[in-house]
C-alpha positions, 0 to 999 in steps of 0.5 A: 396141247393144253385144253385150258384156253378152250375150257375157259372159252366154253365155261360161262362163268370164266369168260362169259357165255360159251358161245361168245368164247367159241366165236372169239376163238374162231374169229382169231383163227380166221384172222390168222388164216387170212393174214397168212393167205395175204402174205402168201398171195403178196409173195406170189404176186411179187415173184410173178411181177419180177418174173414177168419183167425178164421173161418173154420173147426177148429174155432179160437176165436177172443181172441186167434187170437189176442194173436197169432198175437200180439205175432208174431208182438211183439216177432217175434215168434209163440207159439207152439200150434195147433191154431198158427200152423193152423193160420201161416201155413194154413190160412194166406197163404190161405187168401193171395193166395185167394186175389191175385188170385181173383185180378189177374182173375178180372184184366185179365177179365177187360183187355180182355173185353177192348181188345176185346171191349166186356163185355162178354169176360172172360178168362174162356168163351173164352178158356184161362183158359182151355188152362192153365189147359190143360198145367198144366195137361200135366205138372202133367202127363208127367212132372215127367216122363220127368223131374224127372230123371234130377231134382229128385222131380219135382219143383213146379215152373214148374207148373206155368210156364206150365200153363202160357205157356198154357194160353198164347198159347190159347190167341194167337191162339184165337186172331189170329183166330178172327183177319183178316186185323187188325180187330177182329171179336167178334162173331168169338172170342166167337165161337173160344173160345168155340171150344178151350175150348171143345178141351182143355176139351177133351185133359184133359179127355185123360190125366185123362185116362193116369194118375195114382191115384195120378195124377188123384186126382191132375187133379180133383183138377185143374178141380174143383178149390180150395185153400185147397193146399195153402202154403207159398211155392206156395204163394212165387212161384206165388206172384211176377208174380201176384204183377207185373201184378197188378202193370203193368196193370193200365199203359195200362188203357189209351191204352185200353180206346183208343181201345174202339173207335176202332183200326183205331181210336186209331192208328190215336190218336198216340197209339201203338196199337200192343204193347198195345195189346201184353202187354194186352195179356201177362198180361192176360196170366200171370194172368190166368196161375199163377191162374190156377197153384195154384188154378185150374179153377175158372170161372166167376170172370173175367166176374162178377167183371168188369161188376158190376164195370162198372155199378158203376164207368163207363167204364174208365180203369183208375178206372176199373183196380184197382177196379177190383183187389179190387173187385176180391180179395173181391169176392174170399176171401168171396167165400173161406170162404163160401166154408169152412163153408157151408159143414164143416168140409169138404170143397166145391170146390170154382170153384163150388161156382163161377160157381153158382154165375157167370152162372146166372149172365152171363144169366142175362147179355145176357138177358139184352143185348137182351132186349136193342139191341141198348145199 
């Protein structure tokens, strides 16, 4: 291997300062690595998407799948067969919803970790998901009693709104408790999150006591998490908000990078700290609220995905946020496929799978930080 390019980069007389040359080389290498990881992640996601279409309790062959998709693209219509109905009305919206929820949860986790400057922060661990689930439970139990006389059948759009308000309220309460004199205490944040989660769990238990049989089944669905109820109606209700936050989140990457230096330092750099924090809180609340509304409580996605990506790509949010969306979509789509196959023809709640993956990872992360206290 020729050392000419490296020598030119290190000699100030040939290519500016040696530091600038090294930074340029490292930037190029990082860019190439990011492109390779993006291509790999996109290929994995595409493969999982097609796998999710023909794997399940009713297996579809690859030939029938291609014929159905070809007819849909070519003629704009589906044959009146059981396979085509399963594909169009169940598996397509389910796969798309799993990808959107995974992307939203991973991005919200990455943003909260950047906001609180703690890689252990997660919407589930700090009580945001529990607050959203509690609000969804209140909507399920009391929504029909209060709103049905005026609206008739309770519209599904009410549920994402309620879950969003619950997630936003939990985030604001948590941030208010943990912040004093412009400084956020990480220890207070984590302890307050545990307390908020316990309180939300107790109130959710009280709602279960008040609910009837149908409402109790719905509450159990929210507690375990599942995509079994996916439909085009639910997808249409939450997709605009999820797509909006996925598009808006990368615009906060520079602000989150500046906050990593501390709020005072970010302020002196000219960053509108309060606006960045408010935008990050709002985006995280929308992501968690809409995800809980359509899929229930799915934990640890916002913890596992951003941390793995930090190890692979570094801590810059310019790469971390979009790659978190890609990684979250891959993780939840893969988990949904496993949930449908491991106990087929029944279905395992997806929240059980993510907890089984995320809890050991969280313990490993704690042990790793304990073993390297000066990292």
